[in-house]
N, C-alpha and C positions, 0 to 999 in steps of 0.2 A: 504494500500500500504506500509505503514511504517513497518508493521508486516512481510511482505514478504521479504523485504530487511534485516530485523533483523534476520530472520530465515536463509537466505542464507549466511550471514556473520558469523553465529555461527559455532564454531569449536568443538562443542560437538560431541564425538564419533570419532574424527579424530585419536586419539591415538589407539583406538580399531581397526579401519580399518587397520592402519599401522602394528599393532601387528599381525593381522590375515594374512597379506601378508608375514611377516617375520617368523612366527611360523613354517611353513613347513621346511624352511632352517635350523632353529635352531634345530628342531627335527632330521633332517637328519644328521646334524653335531654331535649331541649328540649320536645318535644311531651308527653312523659310528665310533666314538671314542670307544664306548663300544664294538662293534664287533671287532675292531682292537685289543683291549686289550685281548679279549677272544681268538683270533687267535694267538697272541703272547704267551698266556698261554698254548695253545695247542702245540706250537712249543717248548716251554720250557719243557713241559711234555714229548714230544717225545725225545728230546735231553737227558733229565735226565734218561729216561728209557734205552736209548742206552748206556749211560755212566755206569749206574748201572749194566747192563748186562755184559758189557765188563770188568768193574773193578773187579767184583766178580768172573769172569771166568779166568782172566789172572794170578791170584795168585794161581791157582790150581797147583799141582805138574806136572812135565813133563809127557807126555803121557796121560793125562786126556782128556776126550771128551769136548773140549772147546766149540764146537758149541752147543751141547745139554745143557750144563751148562749155556751158555749165553742166549739162548732162554728161558730156564726155569726161569732164574733170571729176565729177562724182564717181563715175565708173572707174576711173583711174585710181582714185583714192581708195575705193572699196576693194579693188583688186590688189592694191599694195598691202592692205592689212589682211588679205586672205579671205575676203568675203565677196567673191565674184558673182554670187547669186543670192536670191532671197531678199531683194530690195527693189524698189522702183524709185526713179527720180523724175521729177517734173519741174521744169523751169518755165517761167513766164515773165515777159517784160510788162510790168504794171503800168508804167507811164514812160515818158521819154527819159526819165532819170532814175528809175529804180528797177531792180531785178528781184524776183521771188523764186527761191529754190525750195522745193518740198521733197523730202526723202521719207519714204515709208519702208521701214525695216521689219521683216517678218522674223520674230524671235520665237523659237520653239522652247517651251519650258522643259527643264530637265528634271526637277524634283517634285514640283507640286502638280498633281494631276488635275485639279479643278480649274486651272487657268485655260482660257481659250487657246486652241492650238491651230495655227500659229497666232501668237499675240502680236498685233500690228502696232509698232511704235512709230509715231509720226513726228517729224521735226521740220519746222519751216523757218527759213531765214530770208530777210529782206535787206538788200544792200543798195546803196546809191551808186548809179553808174557814173564813173568819173570821166 
């Protein structure tokens, strides 16, 4: 009888059981932070591609084809960073003195299954033509 009481009052394995209950939440938190970081990286990539396309186009001489140059420069930037597909670039001349470049980047979520697949990240840049 004394052995049964001793076994019931033993706390061996209590930490393991608590860890097993907490582990899924810790993993979800860790994977959520990693996924958020990768989504922010994709947003920065789209923004930088739009900036690069606009910046290198607006310095062209007057009368140049700003739209084709911007879309070509976005393609060159994306190819240089290893992302030659999964995006679309659209450039338009808003008025005689400004250029708009929009990049839509298709990001495929890695860890969180509930996100739209692909997640479309859009970035728009407007620069003055010089």
